[in-house]
C-alpha positions as CSV (number, residue, x, y, z in Angstrom):
1,X,63.1,53.9,-46.2
2,X,64.4,57.2,-45.1
3,X,65.4,57.7,-41.4
4,X,62.5,60.1,-40.9
5,X,60.0,57.7,-42.3
6,X,61.5,54.9,-40.3
7,X,61.3,56.9,-37.1
8,X,57.6,57.8,-37.8
9,X,56.7,54.2,-38.5
10,X,58.4,53.0,-35.4
11,X,56.6,55.6,-33.3
12,X,53.3,54.5,-34.8
13,X,54.0,50.9,-34.0
14,X,55.0,51.7,-30.5
15,X,51.8,53.6,-30.0
16,X,49.7,50.7,-31.3
17,X,51.6,48.3,-28.9
18,X,50.8,50.6,-26.0
19,X,47.1,50.5,-27.0
20,X,47.2,46.7,-27.0
21,X,48.8,46.7,-23.6
22,X,45.9,48.9,-22.3
23,X,43.4,46.6,-23.9
24,X,45.0,43.5,-22.3
25,X,44.9,45.3,-18.9
26,X,41.2,46.2,-19.3
27,X,40.4,42.6,-20.4
28,X,42.3,41.2,-17.4
29,X,40.3,43.4,-15.0
30,X,37.0,42.2,-16.5
31,X,37.9,38.5,-17.1
32,X,35.5,37.3,-14.4
33,X,32.6,38.9,-16.3
34,X,33.3,37.2,-19.6
35,X,31.5,34.2,-20.9
36,X,33.4,31.0,-21.8
37,X,32.9,31.8,-25.5
38,X,34.3,35.3,-25.1
39,X,37.3,33.9,-23.2
40,X,38.0,31.4,-26.0
41,X,37.8,34.2,-28.6
42,X,40.2,36.4,-26.6
43,X,42.6,33.5,-26.1
44,X,42.8,32.9,-29.8
45,X,43.5,36.5,-30.4
46,X,46.1,36.5,-27.7
47,X,47.8,33.5,-29.3
48,X,48.0,35.3,-32.6
49,X,49.5,38.3,-31.0
50,X,52.0,36.2,-29.1
51,X,53.0,34.5,-32.3
52,X,53.7,37.8,-34.0
53,X,55.5,39.2,-31.0
54,X,57.8,36.1,-30.9
55,X,58.8,36.9,-34.5
56,X,60.0,40.3,-33.2
57,X,62.3,38.7,-30.6
58,X,64.0,36.5,-33.2
């Protein structure tokens, strides 16, 4: 991958991570309004995201 393509890809990934951060903040602010089913669904999604994020750390 060329340095320019790599930089563009990293920039895209960072933007997507920022979008996820905003979504988590929005979810956290409305957590009291969610049903138990919705909370379970979001917890599963959060677990998947945490798993992939842990691979970035390693």
